[in-house]
Each structure stands twice: as C-alpha cells, then as structure tokens.
N, C-alpha and C positions, 0 to 999 in steps of 0.2 A: 454762498453769495458771490456773485461776480463783481469784481471791482473794475470800474472803468477809470482809466487814466486819460487825462487830456493828451491828445497827440501833440508831440513836439513838431512844430512847423519846420519843414526842411528849408534850409538856406537856398536861395536862388541866386546863382553866381553868373557874372559876366566876366570873361577872361579878356585881358588886354595884352597885346604883344607889339613890340616896336621893332620894325625891320631897319636896323642901323647899317651904316656903311661897314662893309667887311663881314657882314653876317648874311649867309645865303638864305633864300626863302625856304629852302628845305630844312636847314638847321632850325629856323624859327618855327616851322610847322612841327618838327620833332619835339622841340622844347615846349610848345603849347600843348601837345598831346600829353607829355609828361605832367604838365601843370593841371590838365584836365583830370588825370588820374589822381593827383594829389588832392585836388578839390573834392573828388568823389570819396577819397579816403577820409576826408574831414567831414563828410556827411552832406556836402552841397550838391545840388543839381545844377549842372552847367547848362544855361539856357542859350548862350551865344558866345562867340569869340570874335573880337574886333582886332584888326591889325592896322598899323600905320607905318608908312615908309618915311623916315626922317634921317638926315645925316647924323644927328646926335639928339639926345633928349633935351627938351626945353626946361629951363630952370623952374618956372612956376608950376607946371602941370605934368612934366615928363613927356606928355603928348602935346600936340598943337591945340590952341584954344578952340578952334572950330571943331576939331574932333572931340574934344572934351564936352563941348555943348551938345554935339550929336549923341554922345554916349549918355549924357544926362537924360535926353529924351527917350533913348532906348531903355534906360533903367525904369523910367516911369511906365512906358508902354508894356514892358515885359515883366513888371513887378519884381525887379531884381532887388535883392536885399544886400548883396555883397559884390564888390568889384575887386577882382584879383589881377594884379599886374605880374607879368612874367619876370620882370627884373626888380632889382632893389630900388626903392624910392627913398628920397631924403625925407627927414621929418617934416620939412616945410612942404614938400610936394604932397605927402600923404595928407597933411592938414588941409592944404588948398583943395585937394580933390574931394575930401570928405565934406568940406563946406559947400563945394559946388554940387556934388551928387546927392548930398543929404543921405548918404548910405555908408556902410562900413567899407573901408578901403584897406586892402592887404597887399603886400608884395609876396614874392615867392618865399623869402626867408620867414616872414611872419606866419605864412600858411604852414610851413614845415614845423615851426615851433608850436603852433596850435595843435597839430596832429600829435606831436610828442606829449603835449599837456593832456590831451584827451585820453591817450593810451596810458598815461601815468596814473590816472584816477582809478 
C-alpha cells in the first residue's frame, strides 16, 4: 500500500537589506547572497530581495515607512510567507513589522537559530 503524505508547503521568503552609511553596495550584496543561502538551508524559497539606502535604521520599522508599505504590497502580490532581514531587529521593530506585513518576520540571527533547531531534531 502506498502511503501519501501531505506535502509540506515551502516557505516563500523576501529578503531585506539596508545599505547604511559606511557599508559598500558590494558588501551588502555579498551579505545578502549569504542570507539567501541561509534561507535556502532553512528550506525557504527566496522570491525577491529588496534593499534601501538609509543613513541609519529607523526606530519603528528599521526601514522607512514608505518602503515598509511597498514591501507589504509585494508580500501580498508574491504570496510571501516570511520576511527576512539581513541585520538584527529590535523586539519592537520585529513586532511592528509583523503587525504591518501580517507575516512572519525574522532577522539573520533568528534564521541561523532556526537552522540549528531544524538540524538538532
């Protein structure tokens, strides 16, 4: 008898990077490529990467409000299930972004911890 198991739906991830003062565009691209590999290792399919150039992260959303709204629309259009930030988010930023996007929001550190947790099972 052939047993059929329901397929686990693959996470669809959107990567976010911030080009801050003092960080070259090339360093950001290398870092985002590494983040893409980490997301793949965690089992996610990366559907897009978004960057924004800001002197420093904003307190409420890490990125600008307008960019956050644009990303929200992209998430809906591309059926994104997870948004992964290249840098560490504060708990308040993560909460604000999850409320705005209505999707799971992770930063690089959380993604790495998720990979370790998956491998430990």
